[in-house]
C-alpha positions in Angstrom: 0.3 -0.5 0.2 1.3 3.7 -0.9 1.6 6.1 1.6 -1.1 7.7 0.3 -3.3 4.6 -0.3 -2.8 4.8 3.6 -3.7 8.3 4.5 -6.3 8.0 2.8 -7.6 4.6 4.0 -10.6 4.8 6.0 -11.1 2.9 9.1 -14.2 1.9 11.5 -14.8 3.1 15.3 -13.3 -0.8 16.1 -10.9 -0.5 14.2 -9.1 2.6 15.8 -10.0 1.4 19.1 -7.9 -1.6 18.3 -4.8 0.3 18.1 -5.3 2.9 20.6 -6.6 -0.5 22.9 -9.4 1.3 24.5 -13.0 0.3 23.6 -15.3 1.5 20.8 -17.4 3.4 23.1 -14.4 5.4 24.3 -13.8 6.2 20.5 -17.5 7.2 20.2 -17.2 9.4 23.0 -13.8 11.3 21.5 -16.2 11.6 17.9 -19.1 13.3 19.8 -17.2 14.9 21.5 -14.9 16.6 18.9 -11.2 15.2 20.1 -11.6 13.1 17.0 -12.7 14.2 13.7 -14.6 11.3 12.1 -16.8 10.7 8.9 -20.2 9.8 9.6 -22.1 7.7 7.5 -26.2 7.1 7.2 -27.3 5.2 9.0 -31.0 3.1 9.7 -30.0 1.0 13.4 -29.0 1.3 16.9 -25.6 3.5 16.5 -23.8 5.8 14.4 -21.8 4.9 11.8 -18.4 6.7 11.5 -14.9 5.8 10.0 -11.9 8.3 10.6 -9.1 9.1 8.2 -6.1 7.1 9.4 -3.9 10.2 8.1 -6.4 11.5 11.3 -5.1 9.1 13.8 -1.5 9.6 13.1 -1.1 13.2 13.6 -3.3 11.9 16.7 -0.9 9.4 17.3 1.8 12.1 16.5 1.1 14.9 18.8 3.2 15.5 21.5 
């Protein structure tokens, strides 16, 4: 996977939670609070669906 494709990659809430070693609920809370930028997807189920760009996650992890 090229660097450009990697940065444009979209991750699910579960994937982000696994990478950060936190619960899915924590990631959803961060998104709702605005601490983590995410793309909101249309949904019909109980839970809102989100996707987080890999570049957003990488930036969060490299911040001091």
